[in-house]
C-alpha positions in Angstrom: 0.0 -0.2 0.2 1.2 3.6 -0.6 1.6 5.8 1.7 -1.4 7.0 3.7 -1.8 10.8 3.9 -3.8 11.8 7.2 -6.0 14.3 7.6 -8.0 15.7 10.6 -10.7 18.4 9.8 -13.8 20.2 11.0 -17.1 19.3 9.2 -17.1 22.7 7.5 -13.3 22.5 6.1 -14.8 19.2 4.5 -14.8 19.6 0.3 -18.3 18.1 -1.2 -16.0 15.1 -2.6 -14.7 14.3 0.4 -17.8 14.4 2.8 -19.2 12.2 -0.2 -16.3 9.8 0.2 -16.9 10.0 4.0 -20.2 8.9 3.6 -20.3 6.3 0.7 -17.7 4.5 2.7 -19.6 4.8 5.9 -22.1 3.2 4.5 -20.0 0.6 2.1 -19.0 -0.9 5.7 -22.2 -0.5 7.9 -25.2 -0.3 6.0 -24.0 -2.9 2.9 -21.2 -4.8 4.6 -22.8 -5.4 7.7 -26.3 -5.7 6.8 -27.1 -2.9 9.2 -29.4 -0.7 8.3 -29.5 2.8 10.5 -29.9 6.1 10.4 -26.3 7.2 10.2 -26.5 11.1 9.5 -27.4 11.8 13.4 -26.5 15.2 13.7 -22.9 14.8 15.1 -21.4 14.8 12.4 -21.5 19.3 12.5 -19.7 19.4 15.9 -17.1 16.3 15.1 -13.7 16.5 14.0 -13.0 14.3 11.0 -9.8 11.9 10.9 -9.3 10.7 7.4 -6.5 8.1 5.6 -6.2 8.8 1.8 -4.5 7.0 -0.5 -4.2 9.0 -3.7 -7.8 10.2 -4.0 -9.5 6.9 -2.5 -10.4 7.3 1.3 -9.5 4.0 3.2 -9.8 4.7 6.5 -11.9 6.9 9.1 -13.6 8.1 11.8 -15.1 10.8 13.5 -13.7 12.5 16.6 -16.8 13.5 19.4 -16.2 16.7 21.7 -16.7 16.1 25.5 -20.6 15.9 26.3 -21.9 15.5 22.5 -22.1 11.4 23.2 -21.1 10.5 26.4 -21.0 13.6 29.4 -18.0 13.1 30.7 -15.8 11.8 27.7 -14.7 12.9 24.5 -15.4 9.9 21.4 -13.8 8.5 18.5 -17.1 6.8 16.5 -17.6 5.5 13.4 -14.4 3.9 12.6 -14.0 2.0 9.3 -11.3 1.4 7.3 -12.0 -0.6 3.5 -12.2 -4.1 3.1 -8.9 -4.2 1.2 -6.9 -1.4 3.4 -7.9 -4.3 6.8 -4.8 -6.1 6.5 -2.6 -3.1 6.3 -2.3 -1.9 9.5 -4.7 1.1 8.4 -7.0 0.6 11.4 -4.1 0.8 13.8 -3.1 3.9 12.7 -6.3 5.4 12.6 -6.7 4.9 16.4 -3.5 6.0 16.9 -3.9 9.3 14.4 -7.3 9.8 16.4 -6.2 9.5 19.8 -3.3 12.1 19.2 -5.8 14.7 17.5 -8.4 14.1 20.7 -5.8 15.1 22.6 -4.2 17.6 20.8 -8.2 18.9 20.6 -9.7 18.9 23.6 -6.5 17.7 25.8 -5.8 14.4 28.0 -9.4 14.2 28.3 -11.4 10.3 29.1 -11.8 8.6 25.7 -15.2 6.6 26.1 -16.5 4.4 22.8 -18.9 2.4 22.0 -17.1 -0.6 20.0 -18.1 -3.8 18.2 -17.9 -6.3 20.5 -15.2 -8.4 17.7 -13.0 -5.2 17.8 -12.7 -5.6 21.8 -8.9 -7.2 21.3 -8.1 -4.0 19.1 -9.5 -1.3 21.3 -7.3 -3.2 24.4 -4.0 -2.3 22.0 -4.8 0.9 22.5 -5.5 1.0 26.3 -9.3 0.6 26.4 -10.9 -1.6 29.0 -14.1 -2.6 28.8 -17.2 -0.6 30.9 -20.4 -2.4 31.7 -22.0 -5.2 30.0 -22.9 -6.8 26.0 -25.5 -4.4 24.4 -27.0 -4.6 21.6 -26.5 -1.2 18.8 -28.4 -2.1 15.4 -28.4 -5.6 16.2 -24.8 -6.1 16.4 -23.3 -6.6 19.9 -20.9 -3.6 21.9 -19.7 -3.0 24.5 -18.5 0.5 26.2 -15.1 1.0 26.3 -13.3 3.7 28.3 -9.5 4.9 28.2 -8.1 6.7 30.9 -7.2 10.5 30.9 -4.0 10.9 29.4 -2.7 7.5 29.0 0.6 7.8 27.3 1.6 4.8 25.6 0.4 4.1 22.2 1.0 2.0 19.2 
């Protein structure tokens, strides 16, 4: 894989083409691939920072970084985490999470981070010092767990 170009932008900074490609990949992964019918455009995109990884003009990795109080009253969050199917075995997801955590701390200080993780990704997030917080729950017919990362945890991959 060629070098990934990373960027972190507010919603208003996204071009229409970037926004289209983000929504297209979110739909390809969450709606089509995971066979999950849900309301993707939930109003949080306007207040989020959008972390994206590009190879040439192709979006291969994406997530949104949410400020404290938007999804969780006492924590910032990272959500809508995805990689294009062909980029999953090439460490794009790990690079995305590392990049996103660094940007979250840059934007919001050493805040606590809470995520809603698909259960099968528990070990992946544990490698970034997230720990399970609570029981398994269903979200859009997929098993999820809430995970937290303590404030300012220094070691990252």
